[in-house]
C-alpha positions as CSV (number, residue, x, y, z in Angstrom):
1,M,11.5,-12.5,5.1
2,S,8.9,-11.1,6.6
3,F,9.1,-7.8,8.9
4,S,7.4,-10.0,12.0
5,S,9.6,-13.0,12.3
6,Y,12.0,-13.7,14.2
7,T,14.7,-14.0,11.3
8,F,14.1,-10.7,10.0
9,Y,15.0,-8.8,13.3
10,F,18.2,-11.1,13.5
11,F,18.9,-10.5,10.3
12,F,18.1,-6.4,10.8
13,I,20.0,-6.1,14.6
14,L,23.0,-7.8,12.2
15,V,23.0,-5.2,9.5
16,V,22.4,-2.0,11.7
17,I,26.1,-3.3,14.0
18,I,27.7,-3.5,10.0
19,N,26.1,-0.4,9.0
20,Y,27.7,2.1,11.7
21,I,30.8,0.0,12.3
22,L,31.2,0.4,8.3
23,P,32.4,4.2,7.2
24,K,29.7,6.8,6.8
25,K,30.9,6.8,3.2
26,H,31.0,3.4,2.5
27,R,28.0,2.3,4.4
28,W,26.2,2.4,1.3
29,I,27.5,-1.4,0.5
30,G,26.9,-2.5,3.4
31,L,22.9,-1.6,2.7
32,L,23.2,-2.9,-1.1
33,V,24.5,-6.3,0.3
34,A,22.0,-6.5,2.6
35,S,19.0,-5.5,0.5
36,Y,20.0,-8.7,-2.7
37,V,20.2,-11.3,0.7
38,F,17.0,-9.6,1.9
39,C,16.0,-10.4,-1.1
40,I,17.2,-13.7,-2.4
41,S,16.4,-15.5,1.1
42,A,12.5,-15.3,-1.0
43,D,14.4,-16.7,-4.2
44,V,17.2,-16.3,-6.4
45,Q,15.5,-15.7,-8.9
46,F,13.9,-12.7,-7.3
47,G,18.1,-11.0,-7.2
48,L,18.5,-12.1,-10.9
49,L,14.5,-9.6,-12.1
50,L,15.8,-7.0,-9.8
51,L,19.2,-6.6,-10.8
52,T,17.8,-6.5,-14.7
53,S,15.2,-3.7,-14.6
54,T,18.5,-2.0,-12.7
55,A,20.5,-2.5,-15.0
56,V,17.7,-0.9,-17.4
57,S,16.9,1.9,-15.8
58,Y,20.7,2.7,-14.8
59,F,21.8,3.0,-18.2
60,A,18.7,4.2,-19.8
61,G,19.7,7.2,-17.3
62,L,22.8,7.4,-18.9
63,W,21.5,7.8,-22.2
64,I,19.3,10.1,-21.7
65,D,21.9,12.6,-19.7
66,K,24.3,11.8,-22.4
67,A,21.9,12.9,-26.0
68,Q,21.8,16.1,-27.2
69,D,18.6,15.5,-29.1
70,R,15.7,16.2,-27.8
71,T,13.9,13.6,-30.1
72,I,17.1,11.0,-28.9
73,K,16.5,11.4,-25.4
74,K,13.1,10.6,-25.8
75,R,13.8,7.4,-27.1
76,F,16.1,5.9,-24.8
77,M,13.1,7.0,-22.8
78,L,10.8,5.6,-23.8
79,L,12.6,2.3,-24.0
80,G,13.7,2.2,-20.2
81,I,10.1,2.2,-19.4
82,I,9.0,0.0,-22.0
83,A,11.4,-2.8,-20.4
84,N,10.7,-2.3,-17.6
85,T,7.0,-2.8,-18.5
86,A,7.6,-5.5,-20.2
87,L,9.4,-7.2,-17.5
88,L,6.2,-6.5,-14.8
89,F,4.0,-7.3,-17.8
90,V,5.6,-10.9,-17.6
91,F,5.8,-11.7,-14.6
92,K,2.5,-10.4,-13.1
93,Y,-0.2,-10.0,-15.9
94,L,1.2,-12.5,-18.6
95,N,-1.3,-15.7,-17.4
96,F,-4.2,-12.7,-16.0
97,F,-3.9,-11.8,-20.1
98,F,-4.0,-15.0,-22.1
99,T,-6.8,-15.9,-19.7
100,T,-9.0,-12.8,-20.7
101,V,-8.1,-14.2,-24.5
102,S,-9.4,-17.3,-23.8
103,D,-12.6,-16.6,-22.1
104,V,-13.7,-13.5,-25.2
105,L,-12.4,-16.5,-28.2
106,A,-14.5,-18.8,-26.0
107,V,-17.7,-16.3,-26.3
108,T,-17.0,-16.0,-29.8
109,G,-17.2,-19.8,-30.3
110,F,-14.1,-20.5,-31.2
111,D,-12.4,-23.1,-28.1
112,W,-8.5,-22.4,-26.4
113,S,-8.4,-23.4,-23.4
114,F,-5.2,-21.9,-21.6
115,R,-4.2,-23.7,-18.4
116,G,-1.9,-20.9,-16.9
117,M,1.9,-21.0,-16.8
118,D,3.7,-21.4,-13.1
119,I,4.9,-17.8,-12.4
120,L,6.5,-16.7,-9.1
121,L,5.0,-13.2,-8.7
122,P,8.7,-11.9,-7.8
123,L,9.3,-10.0,-4.7
124,G,7.9,-6.6,-4.8
125,I,8.3,-6.0,-8.8
126,S,5.6,-3.3,-9.3
127,F,6.7,-0.9,-5.9
128,Y,10.1,-0.9,-7.8
129,T,9.1,-0.9,-11.3
130,F,7.7,2.3,-10.5
131,Q,10.3,3.4,-9.2
132,T,12.4,3.1,-11.5
133,I,9.8,4.2,-14.1
134,S,9.7,7.5,-11.9
135,Y,13.4,7.4,-12.5
136,I,13.7,7.9,-16.0
137,L,11.0,10.0,-16.4
138,D,12.4,12.5,-13.8
139,V,16.7,12.2,-16.1
140,Y,13.9,12.7,-18.9
141,N,12.1,15.9,-18.0
142,G,15.4,17.2,-16.2
143,V,13.8,16.7,-12.4
144,V,17.5,14.9,-11.3
145,S,20.5,14.2,-13.0
146,S,21.6,10.2,-14.0
147,E,23.0,8.7,-11.1
148,K,26.5,7.5,-11.8
149,N,27.5,4.5,-9.1
150,F,25.6,2.2,-10.5
151,G,25.8,0.9,-6.8
152,R,23.9,3.5,-5.2
153,Y,21.5,3.7,-7.8
154,A,20.8,-0.3,-7.4
155,L,20.6,0.6,-3.6
156,Y,17.8,3.1,-4.7
157,V,15.9,0.6,-5.9
158,S,16.6,-2.5,-4.0
159,F,16.9,-0.7,-0.5
160,F,15.4,-4.1,2.1
161,P,13.0,-1.4,4.2
162,K,10.5,-0.1,1.4
163,L,11.3,-2.7,-1.0
164,V,8.4,-5.2,-1.1
165,S,5.4,-2.5,-0.1
166,G,6.7,0.9,-0.4
167,P,6.9,3.6,0.4
168,I,7.3,4.3,-3.6
169,E,10.8,6.6,-3.6
170,R,11.7,9.3,-5.6
171,A,15.1,9.8,-6.6
172,G,15.4,13.2,-5.6
173,H,14.4,12.5,-2.6
174,L,16.4,8.8,-1.4
175,L,19.3,8.8,-3.6
176,P,21.2,12.3,-2.0
177,Q,21.0,10.2,1.7
178,F,23.2,7.2,0.5
179,Y,25.8,10.1,-0.1
180,E,25.2,11.8,3.1
181,P,23.2,9.3,5.4
182,N,21.7,11.0,8.7
183,P,23.8,10.6,11.5
184,F,23.5,8.3,14.5
185,E,20.8,9.9,17.3
186,Y,20.1,8.7,20.5
187,Q,16.1,9.9,20.3
188,K,15.5,9.4,17.0
189,F,16.4,5.5,17.4
190,V,14.5,4.5,20.4
191,D,11.8,6.6,18.2
192,S,12.1,4.1,15.8
193,L,11.7,1.5,17.9
194,V,8.8,3.0,18.9
195,R,7.4,3.5,16.0
196,I,8.5,-0.1,15.0
197,G,7.2,-1.5,17.6
198,W,3.6,0.2,17.1
199,G,3.6,-1.8,13.4
200,L,4.1,-5.1,15.1
201,F,1.2,-4.5,17.3
202,K,-0.6,-3.8,15.3
203,K,-0.2,-6.1,12.5
204,L,0.1,-8.8,15.2
205,V,-2.6,-7.8,17.4
206,I,-5.0,-5.9,14.9
207,A,-4.4,-7.2,11.7
208,D,-3.8,-10.8,12.0
209,R,-6.6,-11.0,14.5
210,L,-9.3,-9.8,12.0
211,A,-7.7,-11.4,8.9
212,V,-8.9,-15.1,10.7
213,V,-12.7,-14.0,10.1
214,V,-12.2,-12.2,6.9
215,N,-10.5,-15.6,5.0
216,T,-12.9,-17.8,7.0
217,Y,-15.7,-15.4,5.2
218,F,-14.8,-15.0,2.1
219,S,-13.5,-18.8,1.7
220,E,-17.0,-19.4,1.2
221,P,-19.0,-16.2,1.5
222,T,-22.3,-18.7,-0.1
223,S,-21.9,-19.8,3.4
224,F,-22.7,-17.3,5.5
225,F,-25.9,-15.1,6.2
226,A,-25.9,-10.5,5.8
227,P,-24.8,-10.0,9.6
228,Q,-21.4,-12.0,9.0
229,A,-21.0,-10.9,5.7
230,A,-21.3,-6.5,6.6
231,L,-18.6,-7.8,9.4
232,A,-16.4,-9.5,7.0
233,V,-16.6,-6.2,5.0
234,V,-15.9,-4.1,8.1
235,F,-13.4,-6.0,9.3
236,Y,-11.2,-6.3,6.0
237,S,-11.4,-2.4,5.5
238,F,-10.2,-2.3,8.6
239,Q,-7.2,-4.8,8.0
240,V,-6.1,-3.9,4.7
241,Y,-5.2,-0.3,6.5
242,V,-4.2,-1.3,9.8
243,D,-1.8,-4.1,7.9
244,F,0.2,-1.9,5.0
245,S,0.0,1.1,7.7
246,A,1.6,-1.3,9.8
247,Y,4.0,-2.4,7.4
248,C,5.3,1.8,6.2
249,D,5.4,2.1,9.7
250,I,8.2,-0.8,10.6
251,A,9.6,0.5,6.6
252,I,9.9,3.5,8.3
253,G,11.8,2.4,12.0
254,T,14.0,0.8,10.1
255,A,15.4,2.6,7.7
256,R,15.5,5.5,10.4
257,I,17.1,3.8,12.4
258,L,19.7,3.2,9.2
259,G,20.3,7.0,8.9
260,I,17.4,7.1,5.8
261,D,13.9,9.0,5.9
262,L,11.6,7.5,4.0
263,V,8.1,9.5,2.9
264,E,5.2,8.9,5.1
265,N,2.5,6.9,3.2
266,F,-0.5,7.4,5.4
267,D,-2.3,10.3,7.2
268,R,-5.6,8.6,9.0
269,P,-8.0,8.3,5.4
270,Y,-10.6,6.8,7.1
271,F,-10.9,9.9,8.8
272,A,-11.3,11.8,5.1
273,K,-14.9,13.4,4.5
274,S,-14.8,12.4,1.1
275,V,-13.2,9.5,-1.8
276,T,-11.0,12.3,-3.5
277,E,-10.0,13.3,-0.2
278,F,-9.8,10.0,0.9
279,W,-6.8,9.2,-2.0
280,R,-4.9,12.2,0.3
281,R,-4.6,10.4,2.8
282,W,-4.3,6.6,1.3
283,H,-1.2,5.0,-0.1
284,I,0.1,8.7,-0.7
285,S,3.3,7.5,-2.1
286,L,1.5,5.8,-4.8
287,T,-1.1,8.7,-5.5
288,D,1.6,11.0,-5.7
289,W,2.8,9.0,-8.2
290,L,-0.2,8.6,-10.2
291,R,-0.6,12.0,-9.8
292,D,2.5,13.0,-11.4
293,Y,3.4,10.8,-14.2
294,I,-0.6,10.0,-15.2
295,F,-3.2,12.9,-14.3
296,I,-0.6,15.7,-14.8
297,P,0.7,14.7,-18.0
298,L,-3.3,13.7,-19.7
299,N,-4.1,16.7,-18.2
300,F,-1.4,18.8,-20.1
301,A,-2.1,16.8,-23.5
302,T,-5.5,17.9,-23.2
303,R,-6.1,21.3,-21.9
304,R,-6.8,22.5,-25.3
305,K,-9.8,21.3,-24.7
306,R,-12.4,22.7,-21.8
307,S,-14.8,20.4,-21.5
308,K,-14.1,19.0,-17.9
309,L,-15.7,15.4,-20.1
310,Y,-11.9,15.2,-20.2
311,Q,-10.4,15.9,-17.2
312,Y,-13.2,13.1,-16.2
313,R,-12.2,10.9,-18.4
314,N,-8.6,11.1,-17.1
315,I,-9.1,10.7,-13.4
316,L,-10.7,6.9,-14.5
317,I,-7.4,6.1,-16.4
318,V,-6.1,7.3,-13.2
319,F,-7.7,4.7,-11.1
320,L,-8.0,2.1,-13.2
321,V,-4.3,1.9,-13.8
322,S,-4.2,2.0,-9.6
323,G,-7.0,-1.3,-9.5
324,I,-4.6,-3.0,-12.7
325,W,-1.6,-2.0,-10.4
326,H,-3.2,-4.3,-7.8
327,G,-3.1,-7.3,-8.7
328,A,-3.8,-9.3,-12.2
329,N,-7.2,-10.0,-11.5
330,W,-11.3,-8.1,-12.8
331,T,-11.6,-8.0,-9.1
332,F,-8.9,-5.2,-8.8
333,I,-10.5,-3.7,-12.7
334,V,-13.5,-3.0,-10.9
335,W,-12.3,-1.6,-7.6
336,G,-10.1,1.5,-8.9
337,A,-13.3,1.2,-11.6
338,L,-15.4,2.2,-8.1
339,H,-13.0,4.6,-6.7
340,G,-12.5,6.1,-10.5
341,L,-16.2,6.9,-10.5
342,Y,-16.7,8.0,-6.7
343,Q,-14.4,11.0,-7.6
344,V,-16.0,11.7,-11.0
345,F,-19.2,11.9,-9.2
346,E,-17.5,14.3,-6.5
347,A,-16.3,16.7,-9.3
348,A,-19.3,17.0,-11.3
349,T,-21.8,17.9,-8.3
350,K,-19.8,20.1,-6.2
351,K,-21.7,22.7,-7.1
352,L,-24.4,21.4,-7.3
353,R,-24.2,20.0,-3.5
354,N,-23.3,23.2,-1.9
355,R,-26.1,24.9,-3.4
356,W,-28.5,22.1,-1.7
357,I,-25.7,22.6,1.5
358,K,-26.7,26.5,1.4
359,K,-30.0,26.2,0.3
360,L,-30.7,23.9,3.8
361,N,-28.7,26.0,5.7
362,I,-26.0,23.4,6.9
363,D,-23.1,23.9,8.9
364,R,-20.4,22.6,7.7
365,K,-18.0,23.1,10.5
366,S,-20.7,21.0,12.4
367,F,-19.6,18.0,14.3
368,S,-22.7,15.7,12.5
369,H,-22.0,16.4,9.3
370,K,-18.8,16.2,8.9
371,L,-19.4,12.8,11.0
372,F,-22.2,12.0,7.8
373,Q,-19.2,12.6,5.5
374,V,-17.0,10.8,7.4
375,L,-19.0,7.2,7.7
376,L,-20.1,7.9,4.2
377,T,-17.0,8.1,1.9
378,F,-16.1,5.2,5.0
379,V,-19.3,3.0,3.2
380,L,-18.6,3.8,-0.2
381,V,-14.6,2.8,0.5
382,A,-15.6,-0.3,2.6
383,F,-17.9,-1.6,-0.6
384,A,-15.1,-1.1,-2.7
385,W,-13.1,-2.8,-0.4
386,V,-15.3,-6.4,-0.8
387,F,-14.0,-6.1,-5.2
388,F,-10.3,-5.8,-3.6
389,R,-10.7,-8.9,-1.2
390,A,-13.1,-10.8,-3.0
391,N,-11.7,-13.9,-4.9
392,S,-14.3,-13.7,-8.2
393,I,-16.7,-11.0,-8.9
394,Q,-19.2,-13.6,-8.5
395,D,-17.9,-13.9,-4.9
396,A,-17.6,-10.4,-4.4
397,L,-21.4,-9.8,-5.6
398,S,-22.7,-12.5,-4.0
399,T,-21.1,-10.4,-0.9
400,V,-23.5,-7.6,-1.9
401,R,-26.3,-9.1,-2.6
402,S,-26.2,-10.8,1.1
403,I,-25.5,-7.4,3.0
404,V,-28.5,-5.3,0.4
405,T,-30.7,-8.2,0.9
406,M,-30.4,-8.5,4.8
407,N,-30.1,-12.6,4.1
408,G,-31.0,-13.8,7.2
409,V,-30.8,-11.3,9.4
410,T,-34.0,-12.5,11.4
411,G,-32.7,-15.8,12.2
412,M,-30.4,-16.4,15.2
413,D,-27.4,-18.4,13.2
414,S,-26.9,-15.1,11.5
415,W,-25.8,-13.5,14.6
416,D,-23.0,-16.3,15.4
417,F,-20.3,-14.6,15.1
418,T,-17.9,-17.5,16.4
419,K,-19.1,-19.2,12.9
420,L,-15.9,-16.9,11.4
421,G,-13.2,-18.3,12.5
422,L,-13.1,-16.6,16.2
423,N,-14.2,-16.9,19.5
424,S,-15.9,-14.7,21.4
425,L,-12.6,-13.7,23.2
426,E,-10.2,-12.9,20.4
427,I,-13.2,-11.3,19.0
428,G,-13.6,-9.3,21.8
429,V,-9.5,-8.5,22.3
430,A,-10.1,-7.5,18.3
431,I,-12.2,-4.7,18.8
432,H,-10.2,-3.2,22.0
433,A,-7.9,-3.4,20.2
434,L,-9.7,-1.4,17.5
435,V,-10.9,0.8,19.5
436,L,-7.7,1.9,21.2
437,F,-5.7,2.1,16.9
438,F,-8.1,4.9,16.1
439,G,-7.7,6.3,19.9
440,I,-4.2,6.8,19.4
441,E,-6.1,8.5,15.4
442,I,-7.9,10.6,16.6
443,L,-5.0,11.8,19.6
444,Q,-2.7,12.2,16.3
445,R,-4.7,14.7,14.7
446,K,-3.7,17.3,17.6
447,H,-1.3,16.0,19.0
448,N,2.6,14.1,18.3
449,L,2.3,11.4,20.8
450,I,5.8,10.3,20.5
451,N,6.6,14.1,21.4
452,E,4.6,13.9,24.1
453,L,5.5,10.2,25.2
454,N,9.4,11.5,25.5
455,Q,8.7,14.3,27.4
456,Q,6.8,12.7,30.7
457,P,8.8,10.9,33.1
458,L,11.3,7.9,32.9
459,V,9.3,5.5,34.6
460,F,6.1,6.2,32.4
461,R,8.1,5.9,29.2
462,W,9.2,2.4,30.2
463,L,5.9,1.7,31.4
464,V,4.7,2.6,27.8
465,Y,7.1,0.0,26.4
466,L,6.5,-2.4,28.2
467,A,2.7,-2.8,27.5
468,L,3.8,-2.5,23.9
469,I,5.8,-5.5,24.2
470,F,4.3,-7.5,26.1
471,S,1.3,-6.9,24.1
472,I,2.6,-8.0,21.2
473,I,3.7,-11.0,22.7
474,I,1.0,-11.8,24.6
475,F,-2.2,-11.4,22.2
476,G,0.2,-11.2,19.3
477,F,2.5,-14.2,19.3
478,Y,1.1,-16.8,22.2
479,T,-2.1,-16.7,19.8
480,T,-5.1,-19.5,18.0
481,Y,-4.3,-18.8,14.5
482,L,-1.4,-18.5,12.2
483,P,0.5,-15.5,11.5
484,E,0.1,-13.3,8.0
485,D,1.9,-12.1,5.6
486,F,1.9,-8.8,4.9
487,I,-1.3,-8.0,2.3
488,Y,0.4,-5.4,-0.2
489,F,3.3,-8.6,-0.7
490,Q,1.3,-10.3,-3.6
491,F,1.3,-7.1,-5.5
């Protein structure tokens, strides 16, 4: 069930009704049943794997809490993490591992071909595996106590609004809400509906429209010229953000209607003035996870070694993990490595850049300087997105080469963007929708638009609601292209 399908909203309406019919102390049961129905609607095997991962981490948490000896606690902690990581490895990385081994052997002269096994990637496995690992580590470190109620813990892992693509929740934030969910509030209900509507607008009107151009180009990148390649890269940079943030808007909105608050996952990342700042604004729950469970422990382990090289190494490790977490392909590993290298460069040259800014008498607060930083950061991030989206390293390099060499830039055909799958009218709709989207992002920097909307007269509010609804229907559902799955469903 996709968040942009009719089926999901029929399902969700039924869940909301049952949720508020049930006594408050038993609502978690209805949400648990709904979450497993949501999961097994894709495949029954996904539900069985989810239950296995849940049971492993649940009992690991209990045993860690009960153990008195620190060594025994550590063994249970490692057992739980290894078991959950092994499940993730088998279902997501096993084919990639054997294919890589086969390629390496081929280089050394051994002829061992690997056809690959038919393994279906389970729904949300990367996200809930990180949640179970964080739970085990939090119990081990005494951040939280182990959850004694298996059902509530199972809901923590499987809660359907965030199951497929996050946000990645922590036990200390989410579990207590299943004991004491927020009461129904009419205004919060309306605000959540608006947020869901905005998420649908972003997904159906913007992201899916951009996807036509992106998919057409990256299916055969060598068939297009530099201007078309550049447009595809820029459109993908916007698509991946709009698509993922749309999912998070719908997830957070649906959860709030059910009385549960999920963490925010984005904070206008394309207004970041450095790649380091970008990662404080992009996929925040993942960034926080990587910081707390990988970067900080690595830094602590090397605390006696004063060389900054160890810190730079730790940054690279973190973002290599981020790349591998996203997908079993060398393209994702290169994407992660690029972001790691960007941040190492920023950290290593910080003092030098500060000296030059002071020497050139550049006003850091000036609009031109901030704009330059934002544009440079976007270019670096967009360059990395090429590898994230491309089907292979060769395709990514072909795209970069085409843009850098300005392949065919003087020919009229190279400026015919309708060859990328959308006619001029549809491209115009996409651009106008993007302008509206980023205009709202700019306004949200200093204003809470939902609160300001609530203060307007009823007639004006309903005009906004109806404009949003009809925009989704006219420009989202009644189009010439097919709807796309959310990008992060594949992770």
